[in-house]
C-alpha positions as CSV (number, residue, x, y, z in Angstrom):
1,M,20.8,10.8,-5.9
2,T,23.4,8.5,-4.1
3,I,23.4,8.6,-0.4
4,T,26.8,8.0,1.3
5,T,27.2,5.6,4.3
6,A,28.1,8.5,6.6
7,V,25.0,10.5,5.6
8,A,22.7,7.5,6.1
9,L,24.1,6.7,9.5
10,E,23.5,10.3,10.7
11,A,19.9,10.4,9.3
12,P,16.7,9.7,11.2
13,L,15.0,6.4,10.4
14,R,12.0,8.3,9.1
15,Q,14.0,9.4,6.1
16,F,14.1,5.8,4.9
17,Q,10.5,4.7,5.4
18,A,9.5,2.0,2.9
19,W,13.2,0.8,2.9
20,N,14.6,-2.3,4.5
21,L,17.6,-3.1,6.7
22,R,19.3,-6.3,5.5
23,V,21.2,-7.8,8.5
24,F,23.5,-10.7,8.1
25,C,25.0,-12.9,10.9
26,R,28.1,-14.8,9.7
27,D,28.1,-17.3,12.6
28,C,24.4,-18.4,12.1
29,R,24.4,-17.7,8.3
30,L,21.2,-15.8,8.9
31,L,20.0,-13.0,6.7
32,V,17.1,-10.9,8.1
33,R,15.2,-8.2,6.4
34,L,13.8,-5.6,8.7
35,E,11.2,-3.1,7.5
36,V,12.2,0.4,8.4
37,D,8.5,1.4,8.7
38,R,8.1,-1.1,11.6
39,L,11.3,0.2,13.2
40,V,10.1,3.8,13.0
41,A,6.9,2.7,14.7
42,R,8.9,1.2,17.6
43,Q,12.1,3.4,17.6
44,G,10.6,6.8,16.6
45,D,13.1,9.4,15.5
46,K,16.3,7.5,16.4
47,L,19.2,7.9,14.0
48,V,20.0,5.0,11.6
49,G,23.5,4.7,13.2
50,D,22.0,4.3,16.7
51,V,19.7,1.5,15.6
52,V,22.5,-0.3,13.7
53,Q,24.8,-0.2,16.8
54,R,22.1,-2.0,18.8
55,L,21.4,-4.7,16.3
56,R,22.1,-8.3,17.4
57,C,21.4,-11.7,15.9
58,S,18.2,-13.2,17.2
59,R,19.8,-16.7,17.4
60,C,23.3,-16.1,18.9
61,G,23.2,-12.5,20.1
62,S,26.4,-11.5,18.2
63,P,26.6,-8.2,16.3
64,P,25.9,-8.5,12.6
65,A,28.7,-9.2,10.1
66,S,27.1,-6.8,7.6
67,V,24.1,-4.4,7.5
68,S,22.8,-2.6,4.4
69,L,19.9,-0.3,3.8
70,A,17.9,-0.9,0.6
71,D,14.9,0.4,-1.1
72,G,14.3,-3.0,-2.8
73,A,16.0,-6.2,-3.5
74,P,17.3,-8.0,-6.6
75,G,14.5,-10.0,-8.3
76,E,11.6,-8.0,-7.0
77,G,10.7,-6.8,-10.5
78,R,12.4,-3.4,-10.4
79,A,15.0,-2.5,-12.9
80,S,17.3,-1.0,-10.2
81,F,17.3,-0.4,-6.5
82,Q,19.4,1.7,-4.2
83,Q,21.5,0.0,-1.5
84,I,23.8,1.6,1.1
85,E,26.3,-0.6,3.0
86,L,26.2,0.6,6.6
87,V,28.4,-2.2,8.1
88,P,30.4,-3.6,5.2
89,A,31.0,-7.3,5.2
90,A,34.6,-8.0,6.3
C-alpha cells in the first residue's frame, strides 16, 4: 500500500514506528537519519507534519531542504523499501 505525502503528514508518529526520517540540510550538506521510535518516545502522539515543521539543522539552524520518511534505506539488504517525500528537495 502506497501512502501519500498528505496522508503521512496528517498521521500520528506512532503509525510509522520502526521507520526513519531522513533530513537533509543543503547549506551544511548534512544528511541525518532520525529513528521515529525515538521521536515517539520524546514527542508522543504528535502528527508527522507538526514534527517536520519544527525540524532544524543541528549545525546552522536552518529548516531542512528535504525530508523523507522511509522504512529502510538502499543497500540495507532489502529488495525494496517504502519512502515518502514529506518536504521534496527543491
